[in-house]
N, C-alpha and C positions, 0 to 999 in steps of 0.2 A: 291246379296251380301249385308250383313247387316253391315259390318265393316265401321264405320265412319272414316273420315280423322283424327279426334282428337284421336280416339282409336288407329288407326294405328301408328300415330306419337308417342304416349306414349309407345306402344309396341316396336317400333324401338329403342327408347331411352333406355328403360329398357334392351333390349337384348344387345345393344352395351355397356352399362355401366357394365353389369354383365359378358359378354363373349367376348366383342370386335367384335362380328359378325356384319357385315354390312347388313342391310335389305334395299335395294334400293327401291325408289318409283316404283310401278309396281308389288311389291311382296304382295300386299294386298290379292290376291287369296291364296297365301301360308299361310299367317297368318290365314285367314278364315278357310282353310281346316285343319290346324294343331290344332287350338284352339276350333273348333266346338265340337269335342267329349268331351273335358274337360268342356265346357260350359254346355253341356247336362247332364253330370254327376253331375254338380252342380245344376241342376234343372232350368237352365236359357234358355230362348228361342233362344237367338242369341249371337254371339261373342261380339258385342259391349256392351251388358248388362254385360257379364262376365268381360270384360276388365274394364268397369267402376266400377264394384263392387270391383275388386282388386285394382284399382287406388285409390278409396276412403277409402278402408279398407285393406291395404296391410298386408300380412303376409309372413314369409319366405317360407312356403309351397306353397302358391299360386304363388308367383313370381318365385320360382324355377320351378313350373309346366310349366309356360309360357316359360321360357328360355329353359328348356329341350325339350319342344315340338318343338321348332324352331331350334334346332341343328340337323344337318343332320347325320343320322346313316346308310347311305348306305355302305354296305360292302359285301364281298364274300370271299370264300377260294381262295388262290393263285391269288389274284386280280392283273392283268397285268403281272403275271408270272415271267418276267425277274429279278426283284429285289430279288426274292426268290432263283432263280437259282444262281444268283451272290453270295448270302450269303454262300451257301454250296460249290460252286466250287472255289471261290476265297477269299472272305472276311474272313470267319472263319478260313480256313487253314492258311492264312497269320498271323492272330492274334494269333492263337494257337502256331505257330512257334516263334512268338515274345515274348510270355509270358512264365513264369516259369511253370514247370510241375504241380504245385499245385495251380497256380493262377486261379481265377475264371474270367469268362467273363460275362458281363452284357449287355443285349439287352433291349431296350425300345421301346415298341409299343405305341406311343403317339396317342391320339384320337382313342382308340382301338375299339370303338363302342361295339358290343356285343361279341367281343373276337375272331372272325375268324382269324384275322391277327396274333395275339399272338399264337393261337393254330396251325396255319399253320407253323409258325417258329418252334414250339415244335415238330411237326410231322416230319418236315424235319431233325431236329437234330437227332431224334430217328432213322430215316431210313438211312440217308446219313452219319452221323458222330456219331454213337452210342457210341464210346469210349470217345467222348468229351461231350456228352449230360449232363453228371453228373457235368461238370465244368461250365455249362451255366445256368444263371438265367434270366428269362424274366419278365420285369415289364410292365404291361398293365395299361394305365390310360385313363380316359375319364372325361369330365365335367359332364356327366349325371350319377346320382346315380343309376338309373335303369339299364343303360348299364354296369356299374361296377358290379352290383349284378348279372347280366346275365353272365358276363365273369367269375365271381367266381363260379357260378353254373356249367358252362361248358355244358349246355343243349341246344340243337338245334332241331328245328322242321324238319320234312321231307323235307319241301320246302327249308329250309335253307341249309341242307346238300346237296341238289340237285344243289346248286349254286356253281359249280366249284370244289367240293370235289370228287376226284377219288374214285371209288368203292373199290379198294384194300385198300386204306387208311381208308375208313370208317370201313371196316372189322377189320383192325389191331388196330385202335386207338379209337374205339367207342363201347359202349354197348347199347343195347336197354333199354329205360326207359319209359315204357308205349308207348305212341304214339310219343315220342321224342327219340333223340340220345344223349348220355352222353359221354364226353371224359373220357378216362381211368384215374385212380388215378395217374398213372405215369405222364401223361401230366399235370394234375391239379397241381401236386407238382412243376412243372417247372415254373408255371405262378403265379405271384402275382398281384392282381388288386386293384387299389385305385383311388379315385377321384383326378382330377388335372385340374385346369383351366390354359390353356397355356398362356392366356392373362394377368395373374397375376404372381407375384413372385412365383417361383417354390418351392415346399417343398424340404427338404434335401433329395437328391437322387443321384444315380450314384456312381462313375463316370462310364459312359457308353462307351462300345466299339463300339456298333452299335445302331443307332436310326432310326426307321421308323416313319417319320412324313409325311405321304402320304395323298394327297388330303385334306389338312387342310388349308394351307396358302391361298388358293384361296378364302376363305371366309372373309379375313381380308383386311383392308386398308394397305397402304405402311408402315406407322410408326409402326403399330402393327406387321406386318411381320418382320420388322427389330428388334423389341424388342424380338419377339419369337425366332428368329435365334440367337440373342445374348445369351438369357437364355439357349437355347439348347447347344450352344457351351461351356458355362460355366460348364455344367454337363457332358461333353464328355472328354474322354481321348485324348491327343494330336494327337494320331495316329488313332482316331476313324473314323467311316464311317457313313454318313448321307444319307438316301434314302428319296427322295421326290416323289410326284406324277408326272405322265408323263407330265402334263401341268404346273408344277411348277419348279422354278429355283431360285438359289441365285443370279444369274447374274443380275446386275442392282439393286439389293436389298441390299446385304451385301457382300462387297468385301473381307471379312476375310475368305472366303471359296474358295477352289479350286475344280473345276469340273473334275472328272476322269471318263473314260469309263471303264466299267466292263462288259465284254462279250457284250451282246446286250442291256445292261442297262447303266445308268449313276448314279454316286454317288458323294457325296461332302465330302471333308475332310478339317479340319481346316488348313488354310494357315500358314506356319511356319513364325514366327516373327510378326504375327498380332494378 
């Protein structure tokens, strides 16, 4: 490993300042692995040389490259399953019943990575609630410009579509694009992708009826988790629904949320009066 303590500490501080992600000591191997390809593309022999060059001559592109390389973009179709089943079986029917016949519903896929979550939601709407699909818009956001561009493109490799996407859905909702698969224009029209740093003040957006903020909070310290949950609550409808990852909870973090059981899943709703 070539990464020096000085270089690692500088990267830790940069990533925390720009994204609030916490890189604990012991993650040197992760920084080394993620930044080595960037260092080599820059013609440098090792990661410490690359980090030192950015530290002494910073630029928006180089610092962005470091931060984006160290955000986690792990994702798959129908990840964990139950939060998506709950959407079409319980959450959306109850929201549609509570809204006027011409009122639109807004869903936010936060930290959307390359778009599998947002397009999973779009496919479910088309298949399970086709009459309501035209009333729903899906906002997909990520801190990574590359991930946002990939979401907008709606193109996925064979390896990516093999990760959790049922074959009948692949046939119905994708078309071949060379060696890749591309979502249909109908799905792409349902999804709007943009950059968003959850650790910073949110852009004007919403109000959202449903928010998927899954497998995101685990990367932040407690004050950042609390700030993110407050910001999310501010852009949600009072009767909205929040889905977190299986290892995440608002309990002990922010008491302005109420945990509810939805089928085999759990969701969170803004507590009334808080």
